[in-house]
N, C-alpha and C positions, 0 to 999 in steps of 0.2 A: 816801552815797558821793560823793566829790569830783566837782565838775562837770567837771573836765578829763579824767575817765575816759570822757566821752561826746562824741559829735558830735550837735548838736541841729539839726533841720531843721523848719521851719514850713511847713505846707501853704498855698499861695496859690491864688487863684481859678482859674488856668489848669490846675492839677493836680487839681482836685476830681474825685472818683469814680474816679481811677485805682486799680488794685490797689496795695496797700502795697509789695509786692516790686518791681513795675515802677517805681513812683514813686521808691523809694530807689535802684534800679539806675541811673535817669537822673540822679539827683543825685550819686551816689557812684561813678560808673563807673571813676574812677581808683584806687579803693581796694578795691572788692568787685565780684565778678560777681553776677548775679542769683541763681544757684544757691547761692552762698555766703550771700547775704542771706537766702534762704529758710531755710537751716539756722539762721542766727542768730536769725531771728524765732521759729522753732520751739523753739529752745533758751533763749528768754527773754532774749536779748541786745539785743532791740529792744523799746522801750516806747512806746506811744502814749498821751499824757496820763497816763503812769504805769501803764498797764495792758498786759497781754499780749493780743495779737490774732493772727489767722492771716495768712499771706502774702496771701490773696486778699481781705482786708478792703479796702473802698473808702474812701479817705481823704476827709476833709471839711475845708473851709476853716477855717483857724485852729488846727487840731490841731497839737500839738507832738510830734515824734518824736525820741526819743533812741536813738542807736546806740552801743553800748559799743565802746570802742576796744581794739584789741590794742596792747600796749606795745611791740611789735616789728613791723617790716614783714614781710609774708609772704615777701618775697624776701631777707630777711636773718636767717634762722634760725640762731642761734649754736650752735656745738658747745660742750658743757660737760663738764668732767672730773668726771663724777658716777659713783661706783661702781655697777656693775650686775652681776648674777649671770648670766653667759652659760653655759648648761648644755649647749648643742649648737651647733656651727657647721660649715658647709661653704662651698663657693664660691657657693652659691645662697641660702642662708637661715641663720638662726640662731634659737635659742629662748632667751628670757630668763625667768628665774624672778623675776617682778616682786614687789617688796615692797609691802605695803599703804602707802598714803599717796602713792604716786607716780602722777602723771597720765601717761597714755600719750602724748598729743601736745598742743601748744599750743592753747589755746582761750581764750575770754573769761573773765578771772578767773585764768587760769593760763598766762601768756604764755611762760614759760621754766621751767627746772629740771625738764623732763619727760623721759620715756624717749626720745623722739625727739632731744632735745638731747644726751642721753648717748650714744645710738647714733651720732650724727654725729661724736662724738669717738673712739669705739672702733672703728668700721669705716670702710673706705675709700669705700664707696658704698652707696646704698640704692635699691631699686626704686621705680618710679613717682615719679621725682625731680621731675617737673613739678608734683606736689602739694607746694607749698612749706611746708605745715603738717604733712602726714601722710606724708612719704616712708617707704616700706617697710612701712607699717602695713596689715595685711590684716584684722585683727580687733582688738577692744579689750577691756580689763578695766576696770571701774569703778575710780576712784581708790583706794578703800579695800577693793578685792578683791585678794587676793594670788594668785600662781601663774603658770602657764606661758602664754607668748604667743609665737607664731612671727612672725618678721619677714623680709621679702623683701629680698635684697641686690641684685637686678637686676630688670628689667622682665619677663623670661621667667618668673622664679620668682613674681613678684607675680601675673601673670596666671593661672598654674597653681594657686597656692594659693587665690586668690580664687575660682576655679572650684570647687575642692573645698569651700569653705565654702558657696558657692551651691548645690551639689548635695548638701549635708549628708553628705558622705563623711568629713569630719573626725571623729575620735574625741575627744570632750571629756567629761571626768568632773570634777565638782566635789564637794567636801565642804562641808557646812554644819551648824551647830548652830542649831536652830529652837526657838521657844517652844512649850511644851505637848507632850503625848504624842500622836504620830500612831498611830492604831489599826491601820491597814492596813500590812502589811509592804511592799507595793509599790503604786504608783499613778501617776497622771499628772494634769496640768492642761492644758487646751487652750483657755483663754479668750483671745480677741483682746486685744491691748494697743495703747495709743496715748498720745500726749501729753495731759496734762490741759489743759483750756481756760483755766483761771484761773492755773495755775502751770506754765509750759512746761518747767520743769526736772524736773517730776514725771511719771511714767508711771502710767496707771490702766488698769483693765479697761474695754474699750470694745466691748460686744457688737455695736454698730452703728458701722461706720467704722474699727474697729481693725484692726491687722495680725495675721495668723494667728501663733500662738505655741504651741509644744508642749514641755512639760517632763515628763520621766519621773523618778521617784525611787524609792529603796529604803531602808528603815530599816536602819541598821547597829547602833544601840544606843539603848535608851530609858532615860531618867532620870526622876526623880519629876516634874519640870516642864519637861523639854526632850527633844529627840530629835536624835541624830546621824544624818545622812542622806547618801546618795550620790545625786548628781543628774546626769542626762544630758539636757541641753537639745538638742532636735532643730532648733530655730531659734535665731537669735542676736539677738533684739530687745533694745533698750536696757532695762536693769534687769529683764529677763524673769524670772529666777529669784526675785529679791526681790519683785517684784509678784505672781507666782503664789503664792508661799508666804504672803504677807500675805493674799491673797484666800482661801486655804484655811484661814485662821485660825491659821497657824503662821509668823509673820514671823521672819526671820533674827535671831538674838540680836545686839544691838548696833546694829541698823539703825534709826537715828533718823528716817530719812525715811519708811519704810514700817512701822515698828513702834515700839519704845520702847528707850531706853538700857538697857544691862545692865552693872552695875558691874564685872564681871570681864573685860570686853573693851572697848576704846575705839573699835572700828569694827565693821562688819558681819562676822560670823563666817562668811565665805565664801571658799573657796580653790579655785583651778583646779588640781586635783591631777594629772590625766592629760591628755596631748595626743598624739594619733596622727595622722599625715598621710603622704601619699605624697611622697617627695622628687621635686621637679619634673623633674629631668633623668634620674636613674637609675631612677626609679619604685620605688625601694626603700621599704618601709614603715618609718617612724621612729616609735617609741613611747617616750615619756618620762613619768616620774613625779616629782612633787615632794612631799616630806613636809610634814605640817602645820607651819606656822611656829610660833615660840615662843609667841606670844600665844594661838593656838588650842590648842596643847599644854597651856598653863596653864589654859585654860578647860575642857579635857577633864578635867584632874586635879581641878579644882574640882567639876565635876558628878559625877565618880566619888566624891568625898568626901561628897557629899550623899546618895548612894544608900543 
């Protein structure tokens, strides 16, 4: 990766044994808050002598720390004329049917061309505007996961929608094609998950120190070497569905991070099909459904042809 993608800092004597996040916050206070640096460290955007470490790592003299740069300033997020599929909108919120391949908000490695950049072009305002990178965003979908995502257009809606996610009152249903034949018609996985120590971009099962995670599933159709499932995650941990199904021995087809490639689809076969929530102001229940996208429809036809 080109050197100009990083800011490099060398630890000197006076800074020895400081926590990594505190050390960087002192050196880069004009660019990043300590909380933002903690997220960057956990997401693998900070390397110490080429390795991932934790925010509370105590730095040593002579160590070289590389911090990945955003190609844009956090206070200069551009609006971009990118087509998006808005399936519902009112004065407080909107719901987008996100296509696979679109990143939800700018991050290291994806500074623009995101859903947030598109939203800033298509709507007049977004909630939680003081968050210069994630305005309006209440929850996320992985880059290569398709489907429904709700966005807040003002602070009132952002607070109410965030509370619904925190209280697990949002209705979320996913569809996925997973490897192998699941024998039970219904089931669940409740293994805690957390960031991997050596690869901070990857999530693993962590019985000790992980965050609680709960995923329910129901078999919709079985094929000779795959299963079509309905999934209802009760928590919203990063990569939760993908990690849980990989742990159960049934990784999502096409998921190269937690499983193996599958020739008939170029991304993980995971789609956020249903989203239900209480409209923040009117308290009316909004329930929306998105059909399987073309690539997953094609995968379904292929699997049916193998039966």
